[in-house]
C-alpha positions, 0 to 999 in steps of 0.5 A: 301867757294866758295867766299873765294876760288876765293878771294884766289889764288886757281888753278885747275890743270887738266892733260888731254889726249884725253879728248875732250868729257869731258874737257869743262864741267870740266873747266866750272864747275871748274871756279866758285870755283877757281882763274884760271884753267890750263889744261896740254894737254899731247900730245892729238891727238884730240881737247882737247887743243882747247876746253879747251882754248875756255872754259876759261882755260890756256892751256899747250901743251906737244909735246908728250904723256909722262904720267900723272906724267910728265904732273903734274910736268909741271903743278906744275912748271907753278902754282909756277909762280902764287904763289898760296895759293892752287892747286887742281888737278882734272882729265879731264875725268869728273869722279870727281865733281868740285863742291867739290873743296871747300871741298878739299881746305878747310884744306889747306886754313885753314892751317890744311894740306899740302896735302888733298886727296879726298877719295872715300872710307871714307863714301862709302859702296857700293864698289865692292869687287875686287876694295876693295881688290885691293885698300887694297893692294895698300893702305897698301903698300903706308902706309908702305912706308909713315908711314901714314894711307890713305884710297884712295892712288890712288885718283887723286883729291887732294889739295896742299898747297904752302909749298907742291908745293915747295916740288914737287921735286920727280921723278915718273913714269906714274900712280904711281904718287899718291902713290909717292906723299904721300910717298915723302910728308910724308918723308918730314914731310908734313901734310896729311889728307883726306876728303870724295869725290864722283866719277862717272864711267859712263863717256866716256873714264873712264878707259884708262888702264886695272885696273888689269894691272894698279894696278900691275904696281903701286904695283911693283913700290911701292914694289921697293920703299918701299924695298929701303926706309924700307928694314928692315920692308919689308924684315927683319920682314918676314925674322925673321918670316920665320927664327923662323918658320923654326927653330921650325919645324927643331928642332921638326923634329930633336926630332921626333916630328910632329907639322903638323900631316898631314905631314910626318917628312921628309916633315916637315923637308924639310919645316923647312929647306926651311923656315930657309934658306929663313928667313936667306936670307931675313934678310941678304937682308934687312941688305944689302939694309938698309946699301946701303940706308944709304950710298946713303943718305949720298952721296946725 
């Protein structure tokens, strides 16, 4: 497979920001498995570009730090010039193992997928509970927006086919690019799959962003996107559930029947009316957003 990867045009695309301590090892360890390594230096203030170039990578320097999404977009544009069979994205911080590039590429080179995600969670069981819970929320929201099922929506270790590269025409902000890519490719009908991979956390600069802040910012972006793409599912379904619960509680209160025995009839009635009103609001919101979405799609 290593020989196949080098015979075919497999490009390793490495977005990097202030990674002078690890970028050389990432480039050197990737070289045996790819045709070319391209490092996109996202406005680093250190020697990332110089070291990457000495290690044998083609380096693209951005004038200022614009975020991972912009760095990847610039890198994908450069990759298209070489008409590659596969592009592998791998971070420059040393957390990902370049020796797994053949495994990540295999489904693309075999024509089985357009996007391959290296999942850290397909085979691992020793995952901290806080990380499991956070990823569960982000995975669920991403899967809801893409109507797919992935176990590691936030993994940056990926392989893209030539077809996928031609569909990198979406806009994304900062670190939500991983989820945005999945949703965009899925909506375009591209084939998405996952393969197991590993990750190291004992590396310099392993966490540039606070995990909680990062997760919340990604979640907020995803909810907004899913609300636009699937308003009936995100708002309509909960709205119907609230509406029905409110109707049942209100009707039971009207009949002087306590369904929740720890509550008074007044409390039950207030809860019923609140749920009823919230349900109506969510249903109305979902219908309006769905109509606006259809209108916007027609105007494009």
